[in-house]
N, C-alpha and C positions, 0 to 999 in steps of 0.2 A: 596494893590492894589486888586481890585475885579476881580474875574474870569469871563471872558466873555464867553457866550455860543452862538454858532452859529447854526442856523437851516439849515439843509442840505435838499435841494430840488432836487429830482431826478425824472426822467420819468420812468414809468413802461412799456412804449411801446418799441418795438424793430423795427428796420428798416427791411424792406423786399425788395425782388426783385421788383424794379420798383415802389416804393411807389408813386412816382409822375406820374406814368403812362407811356405809350409808348412814345418814343421820337418823332416819326413822322418824318417830313422832316426838322425840324429846326436845327438839329445838324450841326455845322460848320466843326468840325474835329472829326475823329474817331481814336481810338487806334488800332495799328497793332502790333502783337507780332512776333518777330523774334525768333523762337524756337531754333535756333542755338546759341543764346546768353542767353536764359532763363535758370536760374540755375536748377529748378526742371526738365526741359526737358533734359538738358545736363547730369545731374547726375542721372536721373531716380529715384529720391528720393523726399519725401515730405519735401522739405526744402524751405526756403525763403517765397514765397507767400505774399510778401508785397503788391503786386497789389490787391490781394484778401482782405487783411487786411484793406487797406486804401480806397477802393472803397466805396463812400457814397451811391451808389444805389445797392450795393450787386449784381453786374452783372458779376463779374469775378469768375470763378469756381476755387475751390481749388483741382486741379487735377495735376497729373504729368506733363501734358501739359495743362496749363491754357487756358481757352477760355473765350471770352467776348461776352455776349449776346447783340448784337448791336441793337436789337429791343427796349431795355430799356436803353442802354448807353446814357448818356447825352453829352459825349465828353468833360468832365471837364479837363481831362489830369492829374489828380492826380496819376493814376496808372503809367503813363510814368514818372512823376516827382519823384516818390518814388522808381522806379526800380533801384537797385544798379548796374546792368549790362547794363542799357540802352537798354534792349531788347524790350521795348515798345516805339513805335514812333507814334506821332500824325500826321495823314495824312489828308489833306484838302478833304472834301467831293467833292468839285468841281473837284479836280484832278482825283478822282476815277470816277466821272460821265463822264468826258471827255474821259477817257479810256474805258468807258462802263462797269465798274465793279460795283457790288452791294455791 
């Protein structure tokens, strides 16, 4: 049996904050972090940060109290889906607009 060789194709580019640009007004939902449930915030240690790791737009900070740059966040909900403590909840922009929140 002959040995097969595979060509590996990789990208040299790296993603950066808001590669696709500012979100503008088209986001339907935004993530809200409950710091009372957030593991790094509760333990005051650099642990977990799965929201930071999985964010495709690199808009979540890797800090003791993670923050989300809503100017670039697309509202995909991956951070909320990956959070093991469910500290991140997706909230409809319409709800916030009705309450007068930005």
